C-alpha positions in Angstrom: 113.4 40.8 197.9 112.5 43.2 195.1 115.4 44.2 192.9 116.1 48.0 193.3 116.8 50.0 190.3 119.7 52.3 190.1 119.3 56.0 189.0 121.3 56.2 185.9 122.3 59.9 186.8 123.4 59.1 190.5 127.0 59.9 190.9 128.1 56.9 192.5 131.4 55.8 191.1 134.9 57.2 192.1 137.2 58.0 189.1 139.2 54.4 189.7 135.8 52.4 189.2 134.6 54.3 186.5 137.8 54.0 184.7 137.8 50.2 185.2 134.3 50.0 184.1 134.9 52.1 181.0 138.2 50.3 180.2 140.2 53.3 180.4 143.0 54.9 182.2 142.0 57.4 185.0 144.0 60.0 183.3 142.0 59.6 180.2 138.9 60.2 182.4 140.6 63.4 183.8 141.5 64.7 180.3 138.0 64.2 178.9 136.6 66.2 182.2 139.2 68.9 181.1 137.9 68.8 177.6 134.1 68.9 178.6 133.6 65.6 176.8 132.2 63.7 179.9 131.8 65.9 183.1 131.2 64.2 186.3 129.7 65.5 189.3 131.8 66.6 192.0 132.0 66.0 195.9 132.3 69.0 198.4 136.0 67.8 198.7 136.3 68.2 194.9 136.6 64.4 194.0 135.1 63.4 190.8 131.9 61.1 191.0 130.7 59.3 187.8 127.1 57.9 187.2 126.3 54.8 185.1 125.2 57.3 182.3 128.8 58.7 182.4 130.3 55.3 182.2 128.2 54.6 179.0 129.2 58.0 177.7 133.1 57.2 178.2 132.5 53.8 176.4 130.7 55.6 173.5 133.5 58.2 173.4 136.2 55.3 173.3 134.2 53.7 170.4 133.8 57.0 168.4 137.5 58.0 168.8 138.8 54.5 167.8 136.7 55.0 164.8 138.6 57.9 163.8 136.0 60.7 165.1 137.6 64.0 166.5 136.9 65.0 170.0 135.1 68.1 169.0 132.8 66.2 167.0 132.2 63.4 169.9 131.7 66.4 172.1 128.9 67.8 169.9 127.3 64.4 169.5 127.2 64.0 173.4 125.8 67.6 173.7 123.0 66.6 171.3 122.2 63.3 172.9 122.1 65.2 176.1 119.6 67.8 174.8 117.4 64.7 173.1 117.1 63.0 176.4 116.3 66.2 178.2 113.4 66.8 175.7 112.3 63.3 176.3 112.1 63.8 179.8 110.2 67.1 179.2 107.7 65.4 176.9 107.1 62.7 179.3 106.4 65.1 182.2 104.0 67.1 180.0 102.1 63.9 178.8 101.8 63.0 182.4 100.5 66.4 183.3 97.9 66.3 180.6 96.9 62.9 181.4 96.5 64.0 185.2 94.4 67.0 184.1 92.1 64.9 182.0 91.5 62.5 185.0 90.9 65.0 187.5 88.4 66.7 184.9 85.8 64.2 183.9 83.6 66.5 181.5 85.8 68.8 179.4 84.7 72.3 180.2 84.7 75.1 177.8 84.3 78.8 178.7 82.8 81.8 176.6 82.0 85.3 177.4 78.4 86.1 178.0 76.2 88.8 176.9 77.3 91.0 179.8 81.1 90.1 179.5 80.9 87.5 182.2 82.4 84.2 182.1 80.2 81.3 181.3 80.8 77.5 181.6 79.4 75.5 178.7 78.7 71.7 178.8 80.9 69.7 176.3 79.6 69.7 172.8 77.6 72.7 173.2 78.1 75.8 170.9 77.6 79.3 171.7 75.1 81.1 169.6 76.4 84.3 168.1 74.8 87.5 169.1 73.0 89.3 166.1 72.4 92.5 168.2 73.1 95.7 166.3 74.4 98.6 168.2 73.8 102.2 166.6 76.8 104.4 167.4 75.7 108.1 167.9 78.2 110.8 168.6 78.0 112.8 171.7 77.5 116.0 169.6 74.3 114.3 168.1 72.8 113.6 171.7 73.2 117.2 172.5 71.6 118.5 169.3 68.8 115.6 169.8 67.1 118.0 172.4 66.9 120.8 170.0 66.0 119.0 166.6 64.0 115.9 166.9 65.3 114.6 163.4 69.0 115.1 164.4 69.3 112.2 166.6 67.9 110.0 163.8 70.4 111.4 161.1 73.3 111.7 163.3 74.6 108.2 162.7 74.4 108.1 159.1 77.9 107.9 157.4 76.8 109.7 154.0 75.5 112.9 155.7 72.2 112.7 154.2 69.0 113.3 156.1 66.2 110.8 156.2 62.8 112.0 155.8 60.1 110.6 158.1 56.8 110.0 156.6 54.0 110.3 159.0 51.0 108.7 158.2 47.7 109.3 160.0 45.6 106.1 160.2 42.3 108.4 160.3 42.8 109.5 156.8 
């Protein structure tokens, strides 16, 4: 018969059992609960239920307390250990999600913007050629004047305000 692993966060022990496993008096567990050191889960009836992780924390509190550490310092250590554990679980979950994403997507896809603004899928390792098109800006005023003066449209986009002269060459001369 395969051995089943017990969830270390499952609240399964009553206060008397948890106190015996931790080597403490049940009243000490109640005190630690009131101080927020080791806070067990509660049943619907309000009874305390301790997990194996809680029992380990109770043993650690007893050890640190016997070494002369204050209860607020012990509370902070437990809080930081819980945060580290939470972050480890989060990293593990994120790594699993990335692994699953890579397995479900055999070739990494890269997307780029096409010339018209549409989304274009690129093959892995392919680079996008940069566009070298130059767009000349012409103010709306210049477009209106272009119908009156043929040189106005050509000179409207110049930032220095100078006019360009067009040299007309006649190939027949």
